[in-house]
N, C-alpha and C positions, 0 to 999 in steps of 0.2 A: 302472549303478549311479552315473553321476555326477550323479544330480539330488538337488538338495539334502533337496528334501522327503521323500525315501528315510531317507534320515539321521534328518529331522527325527524321522519317523514310527519310525523303529526308534529313537530315542532314548527319546521317550517312550512307548514300548512297554516297557521295558525298566526303565525309573524307574516304570512301573505293578508291573511285576512283582516290582521288588525292594524296594516298598512306601518306597522313597525321595519319591516324592512327597505321598505320606499325611505321613509325619513330620517334611517341612517346612511343609505344613499345619498340622498340631499344632503344632511348635514357635512359629508365627506365632500362632497362636491362643492357645496359653500366655503366652505374651510379650503379645499384648493386653488379655488378660484381666488381668495383673499391673498392667497401665498405667492401665486404664479403674475398677478395682472400688473403692470404698470402703476404707479402713483397715482398717475393724472386717470386711472380709471377706479382707483376705488372710493367708496363714497358716491360714486356717479352711475354705477355696474352692479348688476347682482345676478346670477345664474339663474336661469329655469329648469325647463323638465329638457331632458332628453329623450326624443323621439326620434325613431329611424336614425339614431346615430348622431342624430343632428343637436345641438344644445345650443337654446334658447335663449341669450341675453337682454335682459333688459337695459336700456341704455337711460339717462336724465335728459340727455341733449343728444341735437344730431351732430354736433361736431365728433363727438363721441363714435357715433358710427362711422364717419367716416376714418378717423384714427384707428379703427379698428383692426381696414385694411392694412394698415402699418406692421399691425401686432400680430393679425390673425395666424398666418403658420407657426409661429415660434409660441403661442399659448397653446395651440392645439397639441402641439407636441409636448410642451411640460401637462396637460392636463392628463393626455394619454399614459403620461409614465405616471402622474400621480395618482389618478383612478382609473386605470384600466379596465376593471368592473363596468363602468358605465357606459364602452364601446363607440365612444364619441370618435365622431370622425369628419366630422365639420361643425362650424360657428357661425350661427345667422344673429344678428341685431334686430333688436324692436325698440322703437321710443318708448320710453314708459310716458304716456300723455296723461300731464294730469289734466282730473276733471272740471278742475277750477270753480269744485264745489268747499266750501269753509264749514 
């Protein structure tokens, strides 16, 4: 058990099991998103998860969905440079619908 690969393998499995690796990735993605989005998007959008290369972004109103069309290519390029490990190839917006319950 003196093999360093065994310890590294054990740590990788532990991080995957606890979700720590995903949390670190989502924090990096959230920080990158806040750094690259235009001011008009801040506060009204938040990145979700990346599935099959597609970043799901939740927006607060439909105007942001339309505005995303103007900025999508630039945002995609900037995110790919900032968080290459996420493997982002596309961005899709989803409207964050308020449930109306208080």
